[in-house]
C-alpha positions as MATLAB code, in Angstrom:
seq = 'XXXXXXXXXXXXXXXXXXXXXXXXXXXXXXXXXXXXXXXXXXXXXXXXXXXXXXXXXXXXXXXXXXXXXXXXXXXXXXXXXXXXXXXXXXXXXXXXXXXXXXXXXXXXXXXXXXXXXXXXXXXXXXXXXXXXXXXXXXXXXXXXXXXXXXXXXXXXXXXXXXXXXXXXXXXXXXXXXXXXXXXXXXXXXXXXXXXXXXXXXXXXXXXXXXXXXXXXXXXXXXXXXXXXXXXXXXXXXXXXXXXXXXXXXXXX';
ca = [
      99.046   25.156  -57.507;
      99.225   28.461  -59.397;
      98.713   29.313  -62.894;
     101.857   29.544  -64.711;
     102.985   32.532  -67.012;
     102.483   30.319  -69.988;
      99.016   29.260  -68.732;
      97.755   32.816  -68.196;
      97.274   33.072  -71.989;
      95.230   29.922  -72.164;
      92.531   31.548  -74.384;
      94.638   31.747  -77.164;
      94.875   28.132  -77.792;
      92.049   26.547  -75.727;
      89.201   27.348  -78.411;
      89.931   25.018  -81.000;
      88.147   22.016  -82.552;
      88.682   20.094  -79.357;
      86.756   22.755  -77.299;
      83.610   22.095  -79.603;
      83.858   18.383  -78.682;
      84.358   19.069  -75.040;
      81.301   21.522  -74.899;
      79.187   20.022  -77.476;
      76.230   19.759  -74.646;
      76.134   23.589  -74.685;
      73.730   23.304  -77.798;
      71.104   25.464  -79.716;
      68.533   24.759  -77.110;
      70.679   26.022  -74.293;
      71.268   29.231  -76.328;
      67.435   29.781  -77.267;
      66.786   29.990  -73.471;
      69.098   32.853  -73.219;
      67.736   34.696  -76.199;
      64.234   34.220  -75.120;
      65.324   35.910  -71.673;
      66.719   38.878  -73.854;
      63.401   39.040  -75.651;
      61.385   39.273  -72.356;
      63.638   41.436  -70.473;
      65.151   43.697  -73.136;
      62.733   43.368  -76.110;
      65.240   44.242  -79.053;
      63.463   45.802  -81.870;
      64.018   44.913  -85.534;
      66.060   47.709  -86.276;
      68.780   47.060  -83.742;
      72.260   46.040  -84.446;
      73.401   43.581  -81.961;
      77.029   42.346  -81.010;
      77.762   38.867  -79.653;
      80.871   39.527  -77.879;
      82.830   36.413  -77.643;
      80.488   34.661  -79.994;
      82.393   31.274  -80.204;
      80.545   28.745  -82.548;
      77.709   31.082  -83.094;
      74.833   29.440  -81.427;
      73.589   32.441  -79.851;
      73.866   34.565  -83.267;
      71.421   32.430  -84.955;
      68.819   32.684  -82.225;
      69.444   36.573  -82.013;
      68.688   36.676  -85.813;
      65.238   35.501  -85.018;
      64.556   38.819  -83.037;
      65.007   40.550  -86.377;
      68.302   42.137  -85.382;
      71.363   42.661  -87.753;
      73.977   40.595  -86.086;
      77.732   40.850  -85.563;
      79.910   38.066  -83.908;
      83.354   38.875  -82.381;
      85.859   36.131  -81.094;
      89.444   35.529  -81.120;
      89.398   31.841  -82.146;
      89.497   31.160  -85.853;
      88.385   27.660  -85.480;
      85.232   28.853  -83.644;
      84.384   31.647  -86.020;
      84.643   28.898  -88.841;
      82.217   26.747  -86.856;
      79.860   29.858  -86.560;
      80.232   30.578  -90.246;
      79.108   27.279  -91.134;
      76.280   27.391  -88.755;
      74.875   30.737  -90.137;
      75.407   29.679  -93.781;
      73.316   26.553  -92.966;
      70.592   28.642  -91.504;
      70.664   30.905  -94.636;
      71.695   34.029  -92.199;
      74.142   36.634  -92.908;
      77.430   36.486  -91.652;
      79.449   39.336  -90.391;
      82.221   37.625  -88.090;
      85.195   39.392  -86.687;
      88.270   37.924  -85.331;
      89.792   40.175  -82.642;
      90.577   40.054  -78.748;
      87.632   41.150  -76.738;
      89.578   43.950  -75.407;
      90.520   45.493  -78.780;
      87.279   46.442  -80.119;
      87.490   47.185  -84.153;
      84.191   49.063  -83.921;
      83.411   52.685  -84.039;
      81.682   54.467  -80.994;
      77.965   54.207  -80.754;
      77.787   51.170  -83.270;
      75.308   49.037  -81.381;
      72.069   49.050  -79.694;
      72.651   45.678  -77.910;
      76.082   43.785  -76.846;
      75.808   40.433  -75.124;
      78.546   38.585  -73.541;
      77.300   35.019  -72.521;
      78.288   31.775  -70.828;
      81.162   33.549  -68.793;
      83.131   34.746  -71.621;
      84.682   37.461  -69.793;
      87.517   37.725  -66.915;
      90.101   35.826  -68.977;
      92.885   38.177  -68.704;
      95.465   37.921  -65.799;
      95.261   41.843  -65.418;
      92.144   43.173  -64.203;
      92.759   46.447  -66.068;
      92.381   44.564  -69.345;
      89.184   42.936  -67.993;
      87.586   46.258  -67.275;
      88.669   47.577  -70.630;
      86.317   44.911  -72.113;
      83.324   46.687  -70.574;
      84.557   50.217  -71.237;
      84.922   49.291  -74.830;
      81.519   47.690  -74.660;
      80.195   50.960  -73.315;
      81.771   53.192  -76.129;
      80.545   50.954  -78.871;
      76.763   51.087  -77.359;
      74.395   53.725  -78.767;
      72.732   55.953  -76.259;
      70.204   54.113  -74.611;
      71.888   50.777  -75.724;
      72.235   47.799  -73.491;
      74.965   45.538  -72.425;
      74.108   42.283  -70.860;
      76.669   40.029  -69.005;
      76.140   36.413  -68.168;
      78.623   35.432  -65.634;
      79.283   32.743  -63.065;
      78.006   33.662  -59.630;
      80.874   33.938  -57.240;
      79.171   32.839  -53.868;
      77.356   29.845  -55.718;
      80.605   28.864  -57.235;
      82.296   28.891  -53.764;
      79.683   26.832  -52.328;
      79.263   24.232  -55.043;
      82.587   23.778  -56.888;
      83.217   20.202  -57.783;
      87.024   19.661  -57.049;
      87.295   16.469  -59.574;
      85.055   14.822  -62.008;
      85.663   12.408  -64.891;
      83.465   12.102  -67.927;
      83.245   10.224  -71.218;
      82.325   12.217  -74.618;
      80.356   10.750  -77.137;
      83.341   10.498  -79.181;
      84.797    8.479  -76.571;
      87.333   10.697  -75.147;
      88.083   10.479  -71.386;
      88.137   13.815  -69.731;
      89.557   14.128  -66.297;
      89.027   17.466  -64.537;
      90.345   19.109  -61.580;
      88.625   22.545  -60.526;
      89.960   24.883  -57.778;
      89.862   28.460  -56.841;
      93.233   30.172  -56.832;
      95.339   33.330  -56.084;
      94.306   36.754  -55.075;
      92.365   38.270  -56.528;
      90.622   34.800  -56.996;
      90.361   32.802  -60.267;
      88.658   29.594  -61.025;
      90.988   27.245  -62.516;
      89.906   24.203  -64.513;
      92.549   21.831  -65.594;
      91.355   18.959  -67.882;
      93.418   15.892  -69.039;
      91.811   14.541  -72.227;
      92.921   11.120  -73.530;
      91.633    8.887  -76.360;
      92.837    6.671  -79.234;
      94.472    9.534  -80.957;
      94.354   12.282  -78.566;
      96.187   13.353  -75.374;
      96.212   16.913  -74.103;
      96.296   18.864  -71.102;
      94.107   21.941  -71.009;
      93.693   24.862  -68.596;
      90.952   27.393  -68.322;
      91.456   30.170  -65.806;
      88.750   32.796  -65.176;
      88.781   35.752  -62.780;
      85.962   35.072  -60.111;
      84.417   38.663  -59.970;
      81.746   39.456  -57.384;
      78.501   40.940  -58.419;
      79.394   44.209  -56.888;
      82.758   44.349  -58.952;
      81.105   43.660  -62.435;
      78.490   46.448  -61.579;
      81.305   48.777  -60.563;
      83.053   48.072  -64.196;
      79.651   48.667  -65.842;
      79.030   52.082  -64.034;
      82.859   52.905  -64.799;
      81.838   52.395  -68.489;
      78.970   54.926  -68.206;
      76.068   52.423  -67.913;
      73.332   52.186  -65.167;
      72.706   48.632  -64.074;
      69.011   48.136  -64.608;
      68.657   44.698  -63.313;
      70.332   41.433  -62.039;
      69.037   37.931  -62.371;
      70.259   34.334  -61.259;
      69.346   32.404  -64.357;
      67.840   33.027  -67.759;
      64.543   31.398  -66.291;
      64.133   34.782  -64.586;
      65.047   33.949  -61.275;
      65.634   36.920  -58.953;
      69.507   37.216  -58.349;
      70.626   35.585  -54.980;
      73.813   34.176  -53.543;
      72.850   30.509  -54.417;
      71.528   31.375  -57.864;
      73.844   29.708  -60.399;
      74.330   32.771  -62.641;
      74.879   36.507  -62.398;
      73.183   37.914  -65.395;
      73.558   41.785  -65.465;
      71.951   44.270  -67.818;
      73.471   47.890  -68.188;
      71.850   50.888  -70.024;
      74.082   53.585  -71.500;
];
């Protein structure tokens, strides 16, 4: 089953209030591990300005701010940016949130010391040129010596461990029936969810380009970045084919 033309723009509608319910298990503790990794491996300085590219509901922004960085969040989703603003307000943190597509940076060149792209928030576009443009624009927006961190699914691990079907019940008593597959050439990981409940019945599609580590590194080099390291998770595991994540750090 292939992704339809309408489904290819899935990211324009998928990230709404229901998304926050479906991914509620991705919490602040989960975000804290990512930021602790950044603190160990990159060691941001208090005078740095950091961009969370595709910041979602802001769970990483709050943790980044605790490193002393000035923080900026960019996301396309108005509902998720609203949630991010609320979370930052509750924590008494400054809010600089920008609504824009990840491939249409509204920032000047050399604006950031650090850009992070976390939780496989990349590879959404059907056109690989648009995907590469995201990294190219990130490269332009980094100061000399600045770092880009990309946290992506690890393609060999996904191929070996993908669960074709699952069914879960959320804490709000929604039934979520999920089908997962790898489709097309170039390959994409496609997740189709049927969500049902007392007042809810929706079909949701997520479709993400399955990039290999070598492809990600080539895009980083094409953006003028040198790849400083690769890890298999945020606990610091060395990258390997059976690691769950592909975490790359590039330096301008």
